[in-house]
N, C-alpha and C positions, 0 to 999 in steps of 0.2 A: 887280327893279324890284318898288315897292312896291304894293298894287293900288290902280288907282283908284278914288276915291271915288264912290258910286252916290247920289244925291240921291233918284233917281226919280220926278222932276218930274211932273205931271201935266198937262203942256204936250205931251208927246211919247209916238208909238207906241215900242213894244222889240220886239225879238227876245230872247226868251227859250229858253235850253236847258240840260240838265245831261243826263249821261249817268252809267251804272251805275259803282259801284266799280271801278276796274282795268278799263271796258269791258264788265262781267260782264251777262250777260241781266239784263233787271228784268220784263220782261211775258215771261209763262208762256206764258200760256194767255189764249184769251177771256173769262175774269173777270178779269184781272188789266187785261186794256184798259177792260172795262166800272167797272172801280171808280176806275181814275183819272179817268175822265171824271164819274164821279159825284163825285168831291172837285171836280175842275174847278168843275160846278155849286156845289157847297155853300161853296165858298169864294168865289164870286160872289156867295151868298146872305150872305158871312158879310161880306166887304169888296166893294162894289162893283166889277165890272172888264168892258171891253168886250172880250170875244175876236173878233180878226178872224178870227186861222186857228191850226191849230194837225196836228201832224202825230206820232202815239205810235207809236216802233220798235221792235225786239226788246230793245237795251240804251240808248235815249235817248229825248227828245223837245225836240219844238220849238213855241214856242207865241208866237203878235204879239199884244201886249198895247195898250191904250191906255185908262191908269191916268183917275180922276178927276181923284183928288187928290193933293198932293204926299205920297209916304210911302206910297202906296196899292201902290204895286206889292212892296216889301219886305212888308207886315205880308202880303196877298195869298200870293206864292210862301212865306214863313217857313211860313203855317197849312196850305197844299197837301201844302212836302216833310213837315212835321212828320207830320202824318194819314197820309200815304201809307208814311212808314217803321213809323210803330207798327202800318199795315193788315202792311205785310208781314213782318213778323216773328210778330205775331200769328197770319198764316194758313199762314206757312213754316216755325215754330219757329225763325226763326234770330235772331241778334244781332250787334251792329257794323254798319259803316258801309253802306249801300246803296248811294247815290250818289257821288261820287267826291269831289265836296264842295259849296260854298256856288254856287250858279246862276249862268252869265254871263249879261249881257245889253246889250243897246247899241241906244241911238236911232235910229229910221230917219226920215227926209224924208218926208213925206204926199204926196209928188208919186209920180214913176216908180216913186221908190227904194223904196215902200212895197208896190208890185204885184208888183217886181223878191222883196223878200223872202217874200211869199206864197206865189208861185211855187217857188220856192227850197225853201221847207218844205214845199211839197206834193209836190216832185219827190222827195223823198228814198225813196221805196220802188221808184222808176222809176229811180235813180241805183244804188240798192244790189244787190249781189251776190246769185246764190240767191233771188231776190226774182222773182215771176211776174209782178208788176204789170207792165205795158207801155204803161200811161195814171194819172193820177190817179186818174183814179174807180175805178180798180180794187181800191185797198187802202181798206180800210174803215174803218180807225184815223184817218183824219185831214179835215181840213174840206175836201176834195173829192171822198171818200168816202161812204157809207152805212153806218153800225153795223150790225149785225146785229140780223132782228125782237126786240124786248124791248128795246133797250138805249136809255138814253136821249143824245140826243147833246147838246152845249153850245149854246146859243144864239149865233148870230154877229150881229157889228154890223159885219160891213167895210162893207159899203153906206152905213153913216149916216157913215163917216170918207171914203170915198170912192166917190160914187156912181157906182152900175151897173161897179162894180169886177169883179165876176167876169166882164163881157162885154172887159174891157179888159186881163185878163191877160196879161203874153208869152205869144209862144208856145213862144219859145228862151230861153235865157238865152246872151249872148255870152262868150265866156271873159275879156274883160275885166271886167264886172260879176262875173263870177262870181267872178274873182281880188281885187278892189275887195270885196265882199260875204264872201270869206273873210278876209281882213284886217281886215273888223269882227268876225267871230268871234274870231279870235286875240289880239283887242286891248281889245276892248271900246270900239272906234271909231266915232264917231257915222258911221251910213252917207247921206249924201246929196251935194248939189251942193256946191263948195270954200266960196263963202259962206256955205250955210247950217251945213256942216261946223264951222265956225270958229265963227261964234254958238254953236252946240249945244255946242262944246268951251269955252270961257267961263262960260257961262252953268252948266253942270255941275260944272265943274272937271276936267275930263278931259282937258288940256292932253298932260297925259302918253302918251295914247294916239297923238299925231301927232308924236313925237321917235321917232326913231332907236333900236333896241334895243341895249345891248351898252354896254360903256364908250366917249366921243371918241376919236377917233384922237389920238394926239401930231402937232404940231405938227415 
């Protein structure tokens, strides 16, 4: 199935993620995480972007973003990914693919669905195996944690989009919401209530994300 057209309208929030090529580890040490945060800050200086939440894991990352203008998301992410790959090859004296390919993204309704995505993103270290994080605040490389001293943290604008959002984040995610969110991750499908989702898919040309996968059954 062809990849859905990504218009990256400035009227939506987006959940954005990417993984290391072959799920390989990308962030090997503190300096790697810190360098990526610096690139996020510089990317927003070049193309203004509202960062709502983030989480950097050893072999992938999650970002929740709200672009100002149509096309900003693609420009911002292209600079971030290209700059990081250059830094990675220069630092580790490597070549070839670092990330698995083009980043994935899907739009988010700015209601409780946005809070669900933020909580999902920040719970990554708690869900992961072989991690000692038992609370979202235990992991220093997310919007819920605190980076080590001397590491600059990107400015967050979640409360500007959703007032008092941090206090309203759900304590846990239901299986139903998690399954729906995972479908959005897999398909690039807008994440929100049915009425909003239908509107978003039409405006962004994402109707294909609502269709069942595979060939239609023969009658």
